[in-house]
C-alpha positions as CSV (number, residue, x, y, z in Angstrom):
1,M,2.9,25.9,-19.3
2,N,2.6,23.8,-22.1
3,R,4.0,20.7,-22.2
4,S,6.4,20.7,-24.8
5,L,8.0,23.8,-23.2
6,T,8.4,22.1,-20.2
7,I,10.2,19.0,-22.0
8,L,12.4,21.6,-23.5
9,A,13.1,24.0,-21.0
10,S,16.6,22.8,-19.5
11,A,16.8,25.3,-16.8
12,L,14.0,23.8,-14.8
13,L,15.7,20.4,-14.7
14,A,17.4,21.5,-11.4
15,A,14.9,24.5,-10.4
16,A,15.6,25.7,-7.0
17,S,12.9,25.9,-4.4
18,R,10.9,28.7,-4.4
19,D,12.3,31.4,-2.5
20,A,8.9,32.6,-1.3
21,L,8.7,29.5,0.9
22,A,9.1,30.2,4.5
23,G,7.8,29.0,8.1
24,N,4.5,27.5,7.8
25,A,4.5,27.6,3.8
26,L,7.0,24.9,4.1
27,R,4.3,22.6,5.3
28,D,1.5,20.7,3.1
29,P,-1.8,22.0,3.3
30,L,-5.0,21.1,4.7
31,V,-7.7,19.2,2.4
32,P,-10.5,21.0,3.5
33,E,-13.4,19.8,5.7
34,R,-12.4,15.8,5.2
35,M,-11.7,13.6,8.2
36,M,-10.1,10.3,8.4
37,V,-10.8,8.1,11.3
38,R,-10.2,4.4,12.2
39,V,-12.8,2.8,14.4
40,A,-13.1,-0.6,16.4
41,D,-16.5,-1.8,14.5
42,D,-19.4,-0.4,12.8
43,A,-21.2,0.8,16.2
44,A,-18.3,2.7,16.9
45,L,-18.4,4.5,13.2
46,A,-22.1,5.3,14.1
47,S,-21.2,6.6,17.5
48,L,-18.7,8.9,15.8
49,V,-20.9,9.7,12.8
50,S,-23.8,11.0,15.3
51,A,-21.4,13.0,17.6
52,A,-20.2,14.7,14.1
53,R,-23.5,15.5,13.1
54,A,-24.0,17.1,16.4
55,T,-20.9,19.2,15.9
56,F,-20.8,20.1,12.1
57,D,-23.1,20.0,9.1
58,G,-23.0,17.7,6.4
59,V,-21.6,15.2,7.6
60,E,-21.2,11.9,5.4
61,V,-19.4,8.6,5.1
62,I,-17.7,9.1,2.0
63,D,-15.1,6.6,1.3
64,A,-13.5,3.6,3.2
65,I,-10.3,1.7,2.8
66,A,-11.2,-2.1,1.8
67,G,-10.9,-4.6,4.5
68,R,-10.1,-2.2,7.3
69,P,-12.1,0.1,9.8
70,I,-10.8,3.0,8.0
71,H,-12.9,5.8,6.9
72,M,-13.1,9.3,5.2
73,L,-15.9,11.6,6.4
74,S,-16.7,14.8,4.8
75,Y,-18.5,18.0,7.0
76,R,-19.1,21.4,6.7
77,L,-17.4,24.0,9.2
78,R,-20.4,26.2,11.1
79,R,-20.2,29.5,11.6
80,G,-17.4,30.5,13.7
81,Q,-15.7,27.3,13.6
82,T,-12.5,26.7,12.1
83,D,-10.2,24.1,11.2
84,E,-9.0,24.0,14.8
85,T,-12.5,23.0,15.8
86,A,-12.2,20.1,13.8
87,S,-9.1,18.9,14.9
88,A,-10.1,19.1,18.8
89,F,-13.1,16.9,17.5
90,C,-10.7,14.5,16.3
91,A,-8.5,14.4,19.4
92,A,-11.6,14.2,21.7
93,Q,-13.1,11.1,20.0
94,V,-9.8,9.4,20.5
95,A,-9.9,10.5,24.3
96,L,-13.3,9.4,24.6
97,G,-12.5,6.1,22.9
98,A,-14.8,6.3,20.2
99,A,-11.9,6.0,17.5
100,V,-8.8,4.7,17.7
101,W,-7.3,7.5,15.7
102,A,-9.1,10.3,14.2
103,E,-7.1,13.1,12.0
104,L,-7.4,15.6,9.4
105,N,-6.4,15.0,5.7
106,Y,-3.7,16.7,4.1
107,L,-1.7,17.0,0.7
108,G,1.3,15.0,-0.1
109,Q,3.4,15.4,-3.2
110,S,6.4,14.1,-5.5
111,G,9.7,16.0,-4.0
112,E,10.1,17.0,-7.6
113,G,6.9,18.6,-7.8
114,R,7.4,20.3,-4.6
115,T,10.3,22.4,-5.9
116,D,9.3,22.4,-9.4
117,S,12.0,20.1,-11.0
118,F,10.8,18.8,-14.5
119,W,12.2,16.2,-16.7
120,L,14.1,17.2,-19.9
121,S,14.0,15.4,-23.2
122,Q,17.0,16.8,-24.9
123,F,16.5,15.3,-28.6
124,D,15.1,12.2,-27.1
125,L,18.1,10.8,-25.2
126,D,19.7,7.5,-26.4
127,P,17.9,4.3,-24.8
128,G,21.4,3.2,-24.2
129,I,22.3,5.8,-21.9
130,F,19.7,4.5,-19.7
131,E,21.3,1.1,-19.3
132,S,24.7,2.4,-18.8
133,Q,24.0,5.5,-16.5
134,Y,26.1,6.2,-13.8
135,G,24.0,5.5,-11.0
136,G,24.0,1.8,-12.0
137,G,27.7,1.7,-11.8
138,V,28.5,3.8,-8.6
139,I,26.1,1.0,-6.9
140,G,27.7,-2.0,-8.5
141,L,24.7,-2.9,-10.4
142,P,26.7,-5.0,-13.1
143,S,28.8,-7.2,-10.5
144,S,25.2,-7.9,-8.8
145,R,23.8,-9.3,-11.7
146,G,25.2,-12.8,-11.4
147,R,23.6,-13.0,-8.0
148,S,20.1,-11.7,-8.5
149,L,17.6,-10.0,-11.0
150,G,14.9,-9.3,-8.7
151,Q,13.5,-12.7,-10.0
152,G,9.8,-13.1,-9.4
153,T,9.2,-10.4,-6.7
154,L,6.4,-7.6,-7.4
155,I,7.4,-4.0,-6.6
156,A,4.4,-1.7,-6.3
157,V,5.3,1.9,-7.7
158,L,2.7,4.4,-5.9
159,D,2.8,7.4,-8.0
160,T,1.5,9.1,-11.2
161,G,1.2,5.8,-13.3
162,I,3.2,4.1,-15.4
163,D,3.2,4.1,-19.1
164,E,3.4,0.3,-19.4
165,Q,3.8,0.3,-23.3
166,H,7.2,2.2,-23.1
167,P,9.6,-0.2,-24.4
168,A,11.9,-0.2,-21.4
169,F,9.7,-2.3,-19.5
170,G,9.3,-5.6,-21.9
171,G,6.0,-6.4,-20.5
172,R,7.2,-6.2,-16.9
173,V,4.2,-3.9,-15.5
174,Q,1.2,-5.4,-14.1
175,S,-2.0,-4.7,-15.7
176,G,-3.9,-5.5,-12.4
177,G,-2.6,-2.0,-10.9
178,A,-5.3,0.7,-9.4
179,S,-5.8,4.4,-9.5
180,F,-7.2,6.2,-6.4
181,V,-7.0,9.5,-8.1
182,A,-10.4,10.8,-9.5
183,G,-10.3,10.7,-13.2
184,A,-7.1,9.3,-13.4
185,G,-5.9,5.9,-14.9
186,T,-2.8,4.1,-14.4
187,S,-1.0,5.0,-17.8
188,D,0.6,8.3,-16.6
189,A,-1.2,10.4,-18.6
190,P,-1.8,14.3,-18.7
191,N,-5.1,15.8,-17.6
192,G,-4.9,19.3,-19.0
193,L,-5.5,21.0,-16.0
194,D,-3.1,23.1,-13.5
195,D,-4.7,21.2,-10.4
196,D,-2.5,22.8,-7.6
197,G,-3.0,26.2,-9.2
198,D,0.6,27.0,-9.3
199,G,0.7,28.1,-13.0
200,L,2.0,25.0,-14.4
201,V,0.1,22.0,-16.4
202,D,0.7,18.5,-15.9
203,E,4.4,19.2,-14.4
204,Q,4.9,15.9,-13.1
205,V,3.6,13.5,-16.1
206,G,6.2,11.1,-16.3
207,H,7.4,10.8,-12.6
208,G,5.6,7.5,-12.2
209,T,7.2,5.9,-15.4
210,F,10.7,7.1,-14.8
211,V,10.9,5.8,-11.1
212,A,9.4,2.6,-12.5
213,G,12.0,2.6,-15.2
214,L,14.6,2.7,-12.6
215,V,13.4,0.1,-10.3
216,H,13.1,-2.1,-13.8
217,L,16.7,-1.1,-14.6
218,V,18.1,-2.6,-10.8
219,A,15.7,-5.6,-11.0
220,P,14.6,-6.4,-14.4
221,E,13.1,-9.9,-13.4
222,A,10.7,-8.0,-10.9
223,W,6.9,-7.2,-11.7
224,I,6.1,-3.7,-11.4
225,L,2.6,-2.9,-10.0
226,P,1.3,0.7,-11.0
227,V,-0.6,2.3,-8.3
228,T,-1.8,5.9,-8.8
229,V,-1.6,8.0,-5.9
230,L,-0.5,11.4,-7.2
231,N,-2.0,13.6,-9.8
232,S,-0.4,14.7,-13.1
233,D,0.9,17.8,-11.2
234,G,2.6,15.3,-8.8
235,V,0.2,16.0,-6.2
236,G,-1.9,13.5,-3.7
237,D,-3.2,13.5,-0.1
238,L,-2.7,11.3,2.8
239,W,-5.8,9.4,1.9
240,T,-4.8,8.5,-1.9
241,I,-1.6,7.2,-0.6
242,G,-2.8,5.1,2.2
243,K,-5.4,3.6,0.4
244,G,-2.6,3.0,-2.2
245,I,-0.4,1.3,0.3
246,A,-3.2,-0.8,1.7
247,F,-4.0,-1.7,-2.1
248,A,-0.4,-2.8,-2.6
249,I,-0.4,-4.9,0.5
250,D,-3.9,-6.7,-0.5
251,R,-2.0,-7.5,-3.8
252,G,1.2,-9.0,-2.2
253,A,3.4,-6.4,-2.9
254,D,7.3,-7.6,-1.4
255,V,8.3,-3.9,-1.8
256,I,6.6,-0.5,-2.0
257,N,8.3,2.5,-3.3
258,L,7.0,5.8,-2.2
259,S,8.7,8.4,-4.2
260,L,6.6,11.1,-2.5
261,G,6.1,12.5,0.6
262,S,4.0,15.0,3.0
263,T,5.1,17.2,6.0
264,Y,2.1,16.1,8.0
265,S,2.7,12.9,10.4
266,S,-0.1,10.9,9.9
267,A,-1.9,8.1,11.8
268,L,-3.4,6.9,8.6
269,L,0.2,6.4,6.9
270,E,1.7,5.0,10.4
271,D,-1.1,2.5,10.3
272,V,-0.8,1.0,6.8
273,V,2.9,1.0,7.0
274,H,2.9,-0.7,10.2
275,E,0.8,-3.3,8.5
276,A,3.2,-3.6,5.4
277,D,6.0,-4.2,8.4
278,L,4.0,-6.7,9.8
279,K,3.6,-8.5,6.4
280,G,7.3,-8.6,5.8
281,I,6.8,-5.9,2.8
282,V,10.0,-3.4,2.4
283,V,8.4,0.1,2.1
284,A,11.0,2.8,0.9
285,A,10.6,6.4,0.8
286,A,12.0,9.4,-0.6
287,M,13.5,11.9,2.2
288,G,12.6,15.0,-0.1
289,N,14.2,17.8,-1.8
290,M,14.2,20.9,0.2
291,A,17.6,20.4,1.5
292,R,16.6,20.6,5.2
293,I,16.0,18.6,8.5
294,D,12.6,20.0,9.4
295,P,9.9,19.7,8.7
296,E,10.8,16.5,7.8
297,E,8.6,14.5,5.3
298,Y,6.4,11.5,5.9
299,P,6.4,8.3,5.4
300,A,9.9,8.6,5.2
301,G,9.8,9.7,8.8
302,L,8.5,6.6,9.9
303,T,11.0,4.3,11.6
304,T,10.1,1.0,10.1
305,V,10.3,2.9,6.5
306,L,13.9,2.6,4.2
307,A,14.0,6.3,4.3
308,V,16.7,7.6,1.2
309,C,18.7,10.7,0.6
310,A,20.5,11.5,-2.9
311,T,24.0,11.7,-3.5
312,D,25.9,12.5,-6.5
313,P,28.4,10.8,-8.8
314,V,31.4,11.3,-6.5
315,D,29.2,10.3,-3.1
316,G,28.7,13.7,-2.3
317,V,25.3,14.8,-1.0
318,A,22.9,16.4,-3.4
319,T,22.5,19.9,-2.6
320,F,19.0,19.8,-2.8
321,S,18.6,16.4,-0.8
322,N,16.7,16.5,3.0
323,F,18.9,14.7,5.6
324,G,18.4,14.1,9.2
325,P,18.6,11.3,11.8
326,K,15.4,9.3,10.5
327,A,17.5,9.0,7.1
328,D,18.8,5.1,6.5
329,L,20.5,5.6,3.1
330,C,21.7,7.4,0.0
331,A,21.9,6.5,-3.6
332,P,22.4,8.3,-6.6
333,G,19.9,10.9,-7.7
334,T,21.8,13.7,-9.4
335,T,22.0,15.0,-13.0
336,L,24.8,17.7,-14.0
337,V,23.4,20.4,-16.7
338,A,26.3,22.6,-18.3
339,G,25.8,25.2,-20.9
340,G,22.1,24.2,-21.0
341,A,22.9,21.1,-21.9
342,I,22.7,17.6,-20.1
343,V,26.1,15.8,-19.2
344,T,24.9,12.3,-19.9
345,S,28.0,10.8,-18.1
346,Q,26.7,12.4,-15.1
347,A,22.9,12.1,-15.4
348,V,20.1,9.8,-13.9
349,V,18.0,9.0,-17.0
350,G,14.6,7.1,-17.3
351,P,11.6,6.4,-19.7
352,V,8.7,9.0,-20.1
353,P,5.6,8.6,-21.8
354,G,5.5,8.2,-25.5
355,G,8.7,6.0,-25.6
356,R,10.9,8.7,-24.8
357,W,13.9,9.1,-22.7
358,A,14.9,11.8,-20.1
359,A,17.1,13.1,-17.3
360,W,15.6,14.2,-14.0
361,Q,17.1,14.3,-10.7
362,G,16.0,14.2,-7.0
363,T,15.5,11.8,-4.1
364,S,12.4,10.0,-5.9
365,F,14.8,8.4,-8.1
366,A,17.4,7.6,-5.2
367,T,14.4,5.9,-3.7
368,A,13.7,3.9,-7.3
369,F,17.4,2.4,-7.2
370,A,17.0,1.4,-3.3
371,S,13.7,-0.3,-4.1
372,G,15.3,-2.1,-6.8
373,V,18.0,-3.6,-4.7
374,A,15.5,-4.5,-2.0
375,A,13.6,-6.6,-4.6
376,L,17.5,-8.2,-5.5
377,V,17.7,-9.1,-2.1
378,R,14.0,-10.4,-1.6
379,A,14.7,-12.8,-4.6
380,Q,17.8,-14.5,-2.9
381,H,15.5,-15.6,-0.2
382,P,12.7,-17.9,-1.6
383,E,12.7,-19.6,2.0
384,W,11.3,-17.0,3.8
385,P,9.1,-17.1,6.1
386,D,10.8,-19.5,7.8
387,A,11.7,-20.3,11.5
388,T,14.5,-17.9,11.3
389,T,12.9,-15.1,9.5
390,P,9.3,-14.9,10.2
391,L,7.0,-12.6,8.0
392,A,7.3,-9.6,10.3
393,A,11.0,-9.9,9.9
394,I,11.6,-10.1,6.5
395,D,11.5,-6.4,5.8
396,D,13.7,-6.0,8.6
397,A,16.3,-8.6,7.3
398,I,16.2,-7.0,3.6
399,I,16.8,-3.5,5.1
400,E,19.5,-4.5,7.3
401,S,21.4,-6.4,4.5
402,I,21.2,-3.2,2.4
403,T,22.0,-0.6,4.9
404,G,24.7,-2.9,6.6
405,A,26.4,-3.4,3.2
406,S,26.3,0.2,2.1
407,M,29.6,2.0,1.4
408,P,30.2,4.5,4.5
409,I,30.4,8.1,3.0
410,D,30.5,10.3,6.2
411,S,33.9,11.2,6.0
412,I,33.6,12.8,2.6
413,N,30.5,14.7,3.7
414,P,31.3,16.8,6.7
415,G,28.7,18.3,8.5
416,Y,26.4,15.5,7.7
417,E,27.7,12.6,10.1
418,K,24.5,10.4,11.3
419,L,22.3,12.5,9.1
420,I,22.5,10.7,5.8
421,G,22.2,7.1,7.1
422,S,24.5,4.2,7.1
423,G,26.0,5.0,3.5
424,R,25.4,4.9,-0.2
425,L,23.5,1.7,-1.5
426,D,25.7,-0.6,-2.9
427,A,24.1,-3.6,-4.9
428,S,26.6,-5.7,-5.1
429,A,27.9,-5.9,-1.6
430,A,24.2,-6.4,-0.4
431,T,23.7,-9.4,-3.1
432,A,26.7,-10.8,-2.0
433,L,25.6,-11.6,1.5
434,A,23.4,-14.3,0.3
435,P,23.2,-17.3,-2.5
436,A,22.2,-16.6,-5.8
437,A,18.7,-16.0,-6.5
438,P,16.9,-19.5,-8.2
439,R,16.1,-19.1,-11.7
440,F,12.6,-17.8,-12.4
441,A,10.0,-20.4,-12.5
442,D,12.4,-22.8,-10.8
443,L,9.6,-23.7,-8.2
444,N,11.6,-26.4,-6.5
445,L,14.9,-24.8,-6.2
446,D,16.9,-27.6,-8.3
447,G,18.4,-25.4,-10.6
448,R,16.3,-26.2,-13.5
449,V,12.7,-25.4,-14.8
450,S,11.2,-28.9,-16.0
451,G,8.7,-31.6,-14.9
452,G,9.2,-31.1,-11.3
453,D,8.2,-27.3,-11.5
454,L,5.1,-28.3,-13.7
455,G,3.9,-30.8,-11.2
456,I,4.1,-27.9,-8.7
457,L,2.2,-25.5,-10.9
458,L,-0.4,-27.6,-12.1
459,G,-0.8,-28.9,-8.4
460,D,-1.5,-25.0,-7.4
461,F,-3.5,-24.7,-10.5
462,G,-6.5,-22.4,-9.5
463,L,-5.5,-21.2,-6.2
464,V,-5.0,-17.9,-4.9
465,P,-2.2,-16.5,-2.7
466,P,-0.9,-17.2,-0.1
467,L,-1.8,-20.8,-1.2
468,G,0.1,-21.3,-4.5
469,S,1.7,-18.1,-4.2
470,R,5.1,-20.0,-5.6
471,S,3.3,-20.7,-8.7
472,D,1.9,-17.2,-9.2
473,L,4.7,-16.5,-11.6
474,N,3.2,-13.4,-13.3
475,R,2.2,-12.3,-9.7
476,D,-1.4,-11.6,-10.6
477,G,-3.2,-12.8,-7.5
478,R,-3.7,-16.3,-9.5
479,V,-1.8,-19.4,-10.6
480,S,-3.5,-19.7,-14.1
481,G,-2.7,-20.5,-17.6
482,A,-0.4,-17.4,-17.8
483,D,1.8,-18.9,-15.3
484,L,2.0,-22.1,-17.1
485,G,2.9,-20.3,-20.1
486,L,5.7,-18.2,-18.5
487,L,7.1,-21.7,-16.9
488,L,6.9,-23.5,-20.4
489,G,9.0,-20.3,-21.7
490,R,11.9,-20.9,-19.1
491,W,11.4,-25.1,-20.0
492,D,15.2,-26.3,-19.9
């Protein structure tokens, strides 16, 4: 489909799941002849590769995750072998102790790509609608402003990229992002191809920009890190997603937003999400848009992840939203289209590439609201980690604050009891649980930006996190002149 037609096709905004999806077709397909492994060391990798070469043809180590003994292997099945042969090989290597885990690679995608739901730009929506959209009011965003703006936190958005030039972001998108999709950058640009063979071209361009816009709406003083793990059709795989999570961890993210999922319960995703948990990073993930419990989607199905369902303006569960016992929370995620037009008072609105504004719906966008609130709460606790809340407990503390402060909505959603988490996201209540976040660049926490803060920054000059992490105001991984400029710009 031509991109301009996609933009104008209002009927596709809330497109239903394909009727043909049934049984195994609901599950994401295998990436052929790709194997992912975690080994103890180089010797173990060499032994595994040797065993693989005795079993398959063309075995090569083609990629690795930086700083971790996690590798991607390519291979070719021999005559008479099937994917089950490769899966059995993985299981055997684990049983023999040659690998910590080993598995095949599977696709993953944005929930909206899974259901062919597209954004709609109707005469270029007024940016004022973005600022005043119903979702902000429902979650109590205006009253949270006096408590926290997400000052200085870093939120990694793993998606199709972000149009950092969009006026919505005001320079808050980091330039030091990364792309793990071949041929793609971080700018959320189309590639002109029907990568997933569904007859549509570049149907998810704008998804990452839209998600990041909602994150920024909630936490306007947070930094946003673009990490491309999905192509312009909204499709990635476990390897690209896993590499993206590892990159976000290494870049010091406080929150990782995953408005995507795979139906495969992956050891790789469990591994890197567990690492994020140990480092106090909140990982928020979309439950999915298939109106089902099974098959559940991952990483939302992992226990340490903040798994988010979608609701409408009156806290009813969205008709498209997945649900289940793994859900932690709901947040606004629906848009009403009536008579072929968006009802702007009941729309989720965000930025899309080219300086435009659009409406969309899905659990992806509910997740963005939740990630933003996680950043608000994190900014209220500059003392963490400390003796009370050590590093590995930070994400648990944030998630408990958010879920514990949510608005119970089971009573108005009969049949969904204990399947939609603790309730609907409430930014006002969550931020009321702790003191107001300190001002941006107030390094000594005295309520002012002055000579004391300048002294701390100059003392940290040239350091890289974790040393000097408080002085890394722009969260680019080093204390430099850019941070000094930011501090002087906030000088009292």
